[in-house]
C-alpha positions, 0 to 999 in steps of 0.5 A: 550447465544450461545457459541462462534465459535472458528473455523469460517473459518472451518465452512465457508469452510464446508458450502461451500464444502459439496456438492463437498466433498459428491460427491468426497467421493461417486466417491472415494468409487466407485473407491475403490469398482471396485477393489473388483468387478472382472467383472468390469475389463472387462470394463476399460473405466468405471474405467478410467472415474470414475478415471477421474471424481474423480480427476476433483471433487477434483480439484473442491473442492480445488477451492472452499476452495480458494474461501473461503480463498479470502473472509476472513477479513485477506486477503480482508483487506490487498489485494485490490479487483483487486489484490485479484481476480488476485492472487486467480484466478491464483491459481484457474486456476493452480489448475484446470490445474494440475487437468486436467493433473492429470486426463489425466494421470489417464486414460492413456493419456501421458502428457509428450509432453504436459508438454514439449510444455507448457514449451516452451510456457511459456518461450516464453510468459515470454520473451515477457511479461518481463516488464509486469511480472516485474510490476506484481511481483513488485505489489505483493511486494508492497501489501505484504510488504506495504511500501505504501498504498492508502491514504499515502503521499509519495515522490520518489527519482525522485521528485514525491510527492502526495497522493497514490490513487491506487495500481494496478497490473501494476502501482501505481497512485499518485495524485500530488499537482495540482490534476493531477495523475502520473502513476508510473510503479510498477517496478520503484517504488519498486526499488526507495527509497520512503519517506512515510510521513504517517509512522509510524504514519499519524501525522506530525510536521509543522515547520515555520521558521522566523527571528526577529530583534536583538533589539527584546526581545526573551522572548516576541517573544516566548510568542507572537509566542506561543499565535498566534499558540494557537489561530490558533489551538483553531479555527482550532482544527480538524487539530491539535493533543493535543500537544502544540506549541512551539518555538525553537531559531535556530541560530543568523543569518546575519540579526536577530535571527532566530526561528522555530514555531512548530505545530503538525498536524493530517495529512501530507496532510493538511501541505500546507494549514495549513501553509498558514493560520498560516503564516498570523496569525503569521505575524498579531500577530508580527505586532501588537506586533511591532516586527520587521522581518528584511529584509536581510542586509549587511553593506558595507565599501568602502576603498578609495585608494590614487590617486582615 
């Protein structure tokens, strides 16, 4: 039996960069060797070319390391493919840009004017893409903080309620009840109060309020409602957890005694369709048991005044 691999990431990195590491070590050796060969000083161009290539190969090696880190399970499971490509692509571009600037400096090219031009250009681009960059960094926040995830059922403070289908670098897609998709900019979503019905768990409680007549036997009513809920759970086990249904009386209303039937669902997304079916079962069960659900009613007393 082979021993367990304690450092799989190191092994993957070494397997990916061994060629670049060998080439870099060779160029570093040549670069150091030039210092011990007096004749080479008569050919400064060769020295500069070797220095330029050494820096560029170092940037190439660093980029290969990033490509290995991008494929790590801890990263791939946490970030969507499009955002992972965007983040690591940005850092790889940054590595090559820095490598290019350092390489130019190593051959004696002044990079100060270039840096100044890049600074002014970056400011202009930042102002022009202010909203886009705001959505981009808000997308980073949504992925790193993870207040929501694809598949979660959410409700925003503006009243949008539905299932998250996609979190992109600019916007988040939410499928609402009529199967349409609402596209919400990440900058607005990250600053909004969000109710996530799948946190801390995907389980949720279905509550069905109802009212029974004051003449009803509350013990019989409770037993009837629990039996109706259990019968429905037995025939639709995939929707429910192992928790038993229960009934709680809440208050004495104007027309009857108000109660709530509670059932534990596995997923919030099933709430509407299960409520629809359970209400039909409860109505049939109460009708068969001759338990009345009263209509709202009021008693009006008319006082006759003299002379009318």
